C-alpha positions in Angstrom: 176.5 -5.7 89.8 175.9 -2.7 87.6 174.9 -0.6 90.6 178.1 -1.5 92.4 180.3 -0.4 89.5 178.7 3.1 89.6 179.2 3.3 93.4 182.8 2.2 93.0 183.4 5.0 90.5 182.0 7.6 92.9 184.1 6.2 95.7 187.2 6.5 93.6 186.4 10.1 92.8 185.7 10.9 96.4 189.0 9.2 97.4 190.9 11.3 94.9 189.3 14.6 96.1 190.0 13.5 99.7 193.6 12.7 98.8 194.1 16.1 97.3 192.8 17.8 100.5 194.9 15.6 102.8 197.9 16.2 100.6 197.5 20.0 100.7 197.0 20.1 104.4 199.9 17.9 105.3 199.8 15.9 108.5 202.5 13.5 109.8 200.1 10.7 110.7 198.1 10.9 107.5 201.3 11.0 105.4 202.7 8.0 107.2 199.4 6.1 106.7 199.4 7.0 103.0 203.0 5.7 102.6 202.0 2.4 104.2 198.8 2.0 102.2 200.6 3.0 98.9 203.4 0.5 99.6 200.9 -2.3 100.3 198.9 -1.5 97.2 202.0 -1.6 94.9 203.2 -4.9 96.4 199.7 -6.4 96.0 199.7 -5.4 92.3 203.1 -7.0 91.9 202.0 -10.1 93.7 198.9 -10.8 91.6 199.8 -9.4 88.2 202.2 -12.2 87.1 200.0 -15.2 88.1 197.0 -13.6 86.4 198.9 -13.1 83.2 200.3 -16.7 83.2 197.1 -18.5 84.2 194.9 -16.4 81.9 196.9 -17.4 78.8 197.0 -21.1 79.7 193.3 -21.1 80.5 192.4 -19.4 77.2 194.5 -21.6 75.0 193.7 -24.9 76.7 189.9 -24.0 76.5 189.9 -23.9 72.7 188.7 -26.9 70.7 191.1 -28.6 68.3 193.1 -26.9 65.6 191.1 -28.8 63.0 187.9 -27.2 64.1 189.2 -23.6 64.7 191.7 -23.2 61.9 189.1 -21.9 59.4 187.3 -19.2 61.4 190.1 -19.1 63.9 192.8 -17.9 61.5 190.4 -15.2 60.2 189.6 -13.9 63.6 193.2 -14.1 64.7 194.4 -12.3 61.6 192.2 -9.3 62.1 192.6 -9.3 65.9 196.4 -9.2 65.5 196.3 -6.5 62.8 193.9 -4.2 64.6 195.6 -4.6 68.0 199.0 -4.0 66.4 197.6 -0.9 64.7 196.3 0.4 68.0 199.7 0.0 69.6 201.5 1.6 66.7 199.2 4.6 66.7 200.0 5.0 70.4 203.7 4.9 69.5 203.3 7.6 66.8 201.2 9.9 69.2 203.8 9.3 71.9 206.5 10.6 69.6 204.4 13.6 68.6 203.1 14.6 72.0 206.2 13.6 73.9 204.6 13.5 77.4 207.8 12.7 79.5 209.4 15.7 81.2 213.0 16.6 80.7 213.7 15.8 84.4 213.2 12.3 85.7 210.8 11.6 88.6 213.2 9.0 89.9 215.3 10.6 92.7 217.8 7.7 92.5 218.9 8.7 89.0 218.5 7.1 85.6 217.8 3.4 85.2 220.0 1.9 82.4 218.0 0.3 79.6 219.7 -3.0 78.5 221.0 -3.4 75.0 218.7 -4.5 72.3 220.4 -7.9 72.0 220.1 -8.4 75.8 216.5 -7.4 75.7 215.8 -10.0 73.0 217.8 -12.8 74.7 216.0 -12.1 78.1 212.7 -12.8 76.5 213.7 -16.5 76.4 213.5 -17.9 80.0 215.9 -20.5 81.4 213.3 -22.0 83.8 209.8 -21.3 85.1 210.9 -20.4 88.7 213.4 -17.8 87.4 210.8 -16.3 85.1 208.5 -15.6 88.0 211.3 -14.6 90.4 212.8 -12.2 87.9 209.5 -10.9 86.7 210.3 -12.0 83.1 206.9 -11.2 81.7 207.6 -12.1 78.1 209.3 -15.3 79.2 206.2 -16.2 81.2 204.1 -15.4 78.1 206.2 -17.9 76.1 206.0 -20.6 78.8 202.2 -20.1 79.1 201.7 -20.2 75.4 203.8 -23.4 75.1 201.9 -25.0 78.0 198.5 -24.0 76.6 199.3 -25.4 73.2 200.7 -28.5 74.7 197.5 -29.0 76.6 195.5 -28.4 73.4 197.3 -31.4 71.8 196.2 -33.8 74.5 193.4 -36.3 74.2 189.9 -34.8 74.7 189.4 -36.2 78.2 192.9 -35.2 79.4 192.6 -31.8 77.8 189.2 -31.2 79.5 190.5 -32.3 82.9 193.6 -30.0 82.7 191.6 -27.1 81.4 189.2 -27.4 84.3 192.1 -27.0 86.7 193.5 -23.9 85.0 190.0 -22.5 84.5 189.3 -22.9 88.2 192.6 -21.3 89.1 191.8 -18.4 86.7 188.4 -18.0 88.4 190.0 -17.9 91.8 192.5 -15.2 90.7 189.6 -13.2 89.2 187.9 -13.4 92.6 191.0 -12.2 94.3 191.4 -9.4 91.8 187.7 -8.4 92.3 188.3 -8.4 96.0 191.4 -6.1 95.7 189.5 -3.7 93.4 186.9 -3.2 96.2 189.7 -1.5 98.2 190.9 0.5 95.3 189.5 3.9 96.7 191.9 3.5 99.7 194.8 3.1 97.4 193.7 6.1 95.3 193.5 8.2 98.5 197.0 7.2 99.5 198.6 7.9 96.0 196.8 11.2 95.7 197.9 12.3 99.2 201.5 11.6 98.4 201.1 13.0 94.9 199.9 16.4 96.2 202.7 16.6 98.7 205.2 15.9 95.9 203.6 18.7 93.8 204.0 21.0 96.8 207.7 20.1 97.0 208.6 20.0 93.3 206.0 22.3 91.6 203.0 21.4 89.5 204.8 21.9 86.2 207.0 18.8 87.0 203.9 16.6 86.8 201.9 18.3 84.1 203.2 15.6 81.7 200.4 13.3 83.2 197.9 15.3 81.1 199.9 14.7 78.0 200.1 11.0 78.8 196.3 10.9 79.0 196.2 12.8 75.7 198.2 10.0 74.0 195.9 7.3 75.3 192.6 9.1 74.5 193.9 10.2 71.2 195.1 6.7 70.2 191.8 5.1 71.2 189.8 7.8 69.3 191.8 7.4 66.1 191.5 3.6 66.3 187.7 3.8 66.9 186.8 6.5 64.5 189.4 6.1 61.7 191.2 2.7 61.6 188.2 0.4 62.3 185.8 2.2 60.0 188.4 2.1 57.2 188.6 -1.7 57.8 184.9 -2.0 57.3 184.9 0.2 54.2 187.7 -1.9 52.7 185.4 -4.9 53.0 182.4 -3.0 51.6 180.6 -2.7 55.0 178.9 0.5 56.1 180.6 1.8 59.3 177.6 4.0 60.2 175.1 1.1 59.8 177.4 -1.1 61.9 177.7 1.5 64.7 174.0 2.1 64.8 173.3 -1.6 65.0 175.8 -2.0 67.8 174.8 1.1 69.8 173.2 -0.8 72.7 176.3 -3.0 73.1 178.6 0.0 72.9 176.8 2.0 75.5 176.6 -1.0 77.8 180.3 -1.7 77.4 181.1 1.9 78.2 179.2 2.0 81.5 179.8 -1.6 82.6 183.5 -1.6 81.8 183.3 -5.3 80.9 183.3 -6.7 77.4 182.5 -10.2 78.9 179.4 -8.9 80.6 178.4 -7.1 77.4 178.8 -10.2 75.3 175.1 -11.3 75.3 174.0 -7.9 74.1 176.8 -7.8 71.5 175.8 -11.1 70.1 172.1 -10.1 70.1 172.8 -6.8 68.3 174.9 -8.5 65.7 172.4 -11.2 64.9 169.2 -9.1 65.0 170.4 -5.7 63.8 173.3 -6.7 61.5 172.0 -10.1 60.4 175.3 -11.9 61.1 174.7 -15.7 61.3 174.9 -17.3 64.7 177.5 -19.8 63.4 179.8 -16.8 63.1 178.9 -14.8 66.2 178.9 -17.8 68.5 182.5 -18.4 67.6 184.0 -15.0 66.8 182.5 -12.8 69.5 183.5 -15.0 72.5 187.0 -15.4 71.1 187.2 -11.6 70.3 186.0 -10.7 73.8 188.9 -12.7 75.2 191.8 -11.7 72.9 190.8 -8.6 70.8 191.9 -5.8 73.1 192.7 -2.7 70.9 192.3 -0.3 73.8 194.5 -2.3 76.1 197.4 -2.3 73.6 197.5 1.5 73.4 197.3 1.7 77.2 200.0 -0.9 77.9 202.5 0.7 75.4 201.9 4.3 76.5 201.9 3.4 80.2 205.0 1.3 80.2 207.0 3.7 78.1 205.8 6.8 80.0 206.3 5.4 83.5 209.7 3.9 82.5 211.0 7.1 80.9 209.7 9.1 83.8 211.8 6.9 86.1 214.9 7.5 84.0 214.9 4.5 81.6 216.3 5.4 78.3 214.5 4.0 75.2 215.9 4.0 71.7 213.6 4.1 68.7 214.2 0.4 68.2 213.4 -0.4 71.8 210.1 1.5 71.5 209.2 -0.4 68.3 209.9 -3.7 70.1 207.5 -2.5 72.9 204.9 -1.9 70.2 204.9 -5.7 69.6 205.2 -6.6 73.3 202.2 -4.4 74.1 200.3 -6.1 71.2 201.1 -9.6 72.5 200.4 -8.7 76.1 197.0 -7.2 75.1 196.1 -10.3 73.2 197.0 -12.3 76.3 194.8 -10.2 78.5 191.8 -12.6 78.9 188.9 -10.8 80.6 190.8 -9.7 83.7 189.3 -6.9 85.8 191.7 -4.0 85.4 193.6 -6.3 83.2 195.5 -3.6 81.3 196.6 -2.1 84.6 197.8 -5.4 86.1 199.6 -6.2 82.9 201.3 -2.8 82.8 202.4 -3.2 86.4 203.9 -6.6 85.6 205.8 -5.3 82.7 207.1 -2.4 84.7 208.2 -4.7 87.5 210.1 -6.7 84.9 212.0 -3.6 83.9 212.8 -2.8 87.6 210.9 0.4 87.4 209.4 2.0 90.6 205.6 1.7 90.4 204.8 4.9 92.5 204.0 6.9 89.3 201.7 4.1 88.1 199.6 4.7 91.3 198.9 8.3 90.1 197.1 6.8 87.1 194.5 5.1 89.3 192.2 8.1 89.8 191.7 8.5 86.0 191.8 4.8 85.1 188.1 4.4 85.5 187.5 6.8 82.6 190.2 5.2 80.6 188.8 1.7 81.3 185.3 2.8 80.1 186.7 4.2 76.8 188.9 1.1 76.3 186.0 -1.3 76.9 183.8 0.4 74.4 186.6 0.4 71.9 187.2 -3.3 72.5 183.5 -4.2 71.8 183.5 -1.9 68.8 186.6 -3.7 67.5 185.0 -7.1 68.2 182.0 -6.0 66.2 184.1 -4.8 63.3 186.3 -8.0 63.2 183.2 -10.2 63.4 181.5 -8.3 60.6 184.5 -8.6 58.4 184.9 -12.3 59.0 181.2 -12.8 58.3 181.5 -10.9 55.0 184.5 -13.0 54.0 182.7 -16.3 54.8 179.6 -15.1 52.9 181.8 -14.2 49.8 183.6 -17.5 49.9 180.3 -19.4 50.2 179.0 -17.6 47.2 182.1 -18.7 45.3 181.3 -22.3 46.3 184.5 -22.6 48.5 184.3 -25.6 50.8 183.6 -24.3 54.3 184.3 -26.7 57.2 181.0 -27.9 58.7 182.6 -28.6 62.1 182.6 -24.9 63.1 
């Protein structure tokens, strides 16, 4: 498994280089093939992104225990998860305003795409029915439906809840298998996008696309600030040493970076926290699995930056209020991203499809997404560690104050 991930990265890099060469030395048959492959890749992303988003949220919520058992630790984990994820999205928003990566001229040859009014945007979040939500790519509507269905399942009797959860869990596993299969063919899609990209550069000039580097600067900068400033400040606020925490979690962080999977890193994360940081198992066994599912700091910054960048590059006009709304949408979408391979990428494509934005530019991000994904995964595990450390510190302080702690956790 670990070996495959490395070989996949090399294949993506090779495909990107090959795409540059075939794009420079233009050939009719290669160009036609690239157009067909890129079109199929985009349609495949659109096909799988919405079902993954919907099923992942339902599976996650329905798999929880009861509210009575999770409300004590659950509300602590959720509070810091939401705050840190929101902070990551907001930092990306600020950096986006400062760096301003979108060029003055739109990439969209068909002209600007009108952004609906603020009231229309808010009203469209509430779906009229499930079928229309899928048909119209109403992503936030699907999030609301999935959240309602998940909470409804959570309120069922234990046997009924377990039966329904098994169904959604099996569906989610099936979708993960499909996503994993699609990712195996990712280098072919990268080649196609890079071929067409280089041909567009030849036609329009490189300066027209230099904003992609500024886009990367926003994401990398937001993740760096979140990991080296915001999360350490959270630890310091609770009287926890950031340096000691980072040293204790070094094995988990390096594994997360190279494996690009917070779920695969989970056993090492739990071991590091219990052995190196002396966090009780009753905390780690609850907080870390939950965090690895919903605490996606890096994903929030990626979703916000990618959706706004690709949309504005296609001619969509965003007011300041619209961008602030997208800060919260990116936060909620990141929390709903439950361990999906390339989950941030799939979620971004779903949100862009909901806006009616062409996804061709999203394909150009694929060659560098492997690096982004490595950085994001390490940030997610670092955030999981910080949130769990803070929760453990609060529980310890409350126990010392003889506060009644639920024994059912």
